[in-house]
C-alpha positions as CSV (number, residue, x, y, z in Angstrom):
1,X,102.0,158.7,260.8
2,X,101.3,158.1,257.2
3,X,100.6,160.7,254.6
4,X,96.8,160.4,254.4
5,X,96.0,163.1,256.9
6,X,93.3,165.2,255.3
7,X,93.5,168.9,256.4
8,X,90.0,170.4,256.9
9,X,90.4,174.1,256.8
10,X,92.1,176.4,254.3
11,X,94.7,177.3,256.9
12,X,95.4,173.6,257.5
13,X,95.8,173.0,253.8
14,X,98.2,175.9,253.5
15,X,100.2,174.8,256.5
16,X,100.4,171.2,255.2
17,X,101.2,172.3,251.6
18,X,103.9,174.7,253.0
19,X,105.7,171.7,254.6
20,X,105.9,169.9,251.3
21,X,107.1,172.9,249.3
22,X,109.8,173.6,251.9
23,X,110.9,170.0,251.5
24,X,111.0,170.2,247.7
25,X,112.9,173.5,247.7
26,X,115.4,172.4,250.3
27,X,118.0,171.0,247.8
28,X,117.9,173.6,245.0
29,X,115.1,171.9,243.0
30,X,114.3,174.0,240.0
31,X,111.0,175.0,238.2
32,X,108.7,174.0,241.0
33,X,105.1,173.7,239.8
34,X,102.1,172.7,241.9
35,X,99.0,171.5,240.1
36,X,95.6,171.2,241.7
37,X,94.0,168.0,240.4
38,X,91.1,167.8,242.8
39,X,88.0,166.8,240.8
40,X,90.2,165.6,237.9
41,X,91.9,162.7,239.6
42,X,91.0,160.2,242.3
43,X,94.6,159.4,243.0
44,X,95.7,162.8,244.5
45,X,94.7,166.4,245.2
46,X,98.0,168.0,244.3
47,X,100.9,167.2,242.0
48,X,104.2,168.9,242.8
49,X,106.7,168.8,240.0
50,X,110.3,169.9,240.1
51,X,113.6,169.4,238.1
52,X,117.2,168.8,238.8
53,X,120.3,169.2,236.7
54,X,121.8,165.8,237.3
55,X,120.9,162.3,238.3
56,X,122.7,162.7,241.7
57,X,120.7,165.9,242.4
58,X,117.4,164.1,241.6
59,X,118.3,161.5,244.2
60,X,119.6,164.1,246.7
61,X,116.3,166.1,246.4
62,X,114.2,162.9,246.8
63,X,116.3,161.9,249.9
64,X,116.0,165.4,251.4
65,X,112.2,165.4,250.9
66,X,111.9,162.1,252.6
67,X,114.0,163.2,255.6
68,X,112.3,166.5,255.9
69,X,108.8,165.0,255.9
70,X,109.9,162.2,258.3
71,X,110.9,164.9,260.8
72,X,107.3,166.0,260.8
73,X,106.1,162.5,261.2
74,X,105.0,162.0,257.6
75,X,106.2,159.0,255.6
76,X,105.5,158.3,252.0
77,X,103.1,155.6,251.0
78,X,105.5,154.7,248.1
79,X,108.7,155.9,246.5
80,X,109.5,154.9,242.9
81,X,112.5,155.4,240.7
82,X,115.1,156.6,243.3
83,X,117.8,154.1,242.2
84,X,117.8,155.4,238.6
85,X,117.8,159.1,239.3
86,X,115.8,160.0,236.3
87,X,112.3,160.5,237.7
88,X,111.5,159.9,241.4
89,X,107.9,159.7,242.5
90,X,107.1,160.3,246.1
91,X,103.5,159.4,247.0
92,X,102.2,161.1,250.1
93,X,98.6,160.3,249.5
94,X,96.9,163.6,248.7
95,X,100.1,165.1,247.5
96,X,102.4,163.4,244.9
97,X,105.8,164.8,244.3
98,X,107.7,164.2,241.0
99,X,111.4,165.0,241.0
100,X,112.6,164.9,237.4
101,X,116.0,165.0,235.6
102,X,115.4,168.0,233.5
103,X,115.4,166.3,230.0
104,X,113.1,163.5,231.3
105,X,110.6,166.1,232.6
106,X,110.5,167.7,229.2
107,X,109.9,164.4,227.5
108,X,107.0,163.3,229.8
109,X,105.5,166.8,230.0
110,X,103.2,166.2,233.0
111,X,102.3,169.9,233.0
112,X,101.0,169.5,229.5
113,X,99.0,166.3,230.4
114,X,97.3,168.3,233.2
115,X,96.9,171.5,231.2
116,X,93.2,171.6,232.2
117,X,94.1,171.6,235.9
118,X,94.5,174.7,238.0
119,X,98.0,175.8,239.0
120,X,98.7,176.6,242.6
121,X,100.6,179.9,242.7
122,X,103.8,179.6,244.7
123,X,105.3,183.0,245.6
124,X,108.6,183.9,247.3
125,X,110.3,180.6,246.5
126,X,113.7,182.2,246.5
127,X,113.5,182.9,250.3
128,X,112.6,179.3,251.3
129,X,112.7,177.8,253.8
130,X,112.0,181.0,255.9
131,X,108.7,182.1,254.3
132,X,106.2,180.8,252.0
133,X,103.1,182.1,250.3
134,X,100.8,180.5,247.9
135,X,97.2,180.6,246.8
136,X,94.8,177.7,246.9
137,X,92.4,178.1,244.0
138,X,88.7,178.1,244.7
139,X,86.9,175.0,243.7
140,X,84.7,175.3,240.6
C-alpha cells in the first residue's frame, strides 16, 4: 500500500495522523510541529517538522519512521537526504515529514515560510507512543 490513502472522516484523519506522529516521536525527535497546508499547497495536506541533535539521530529518526509506517503497510512515495543526515524529507503523499538537524532547521525556517498556515495542536507528546491527542483545525 502506498501513502495516498485519503481518510474520509475526522476520526479517520485523527487515526491516520496519530500513526505518523507516533512514528516521528519514536526516536526522541524534538520540537515536533504539524502544519495544516490544506488550501495553501497542492503538494500535501500536512507538514510534520521535527529536529534532531546530530546527523546520526536525523538518520535514525528517518529510519524509524520508515520502519514504523511500513509495519502499517504504508511506504513513502519518496525519501530524500537520508545519506547526508542534515535534512531528510519523507513524502507520504498527503503528509510530508521533515527531519532536520537542528541548525539546518533554523536556517531554512519552514515554519516561517508557512506562517499563514494553521498549526495542528499536538498534546501529550511526552507520553507517546501510548496516547495521542491533537486537534484538526476547522477549514476556513
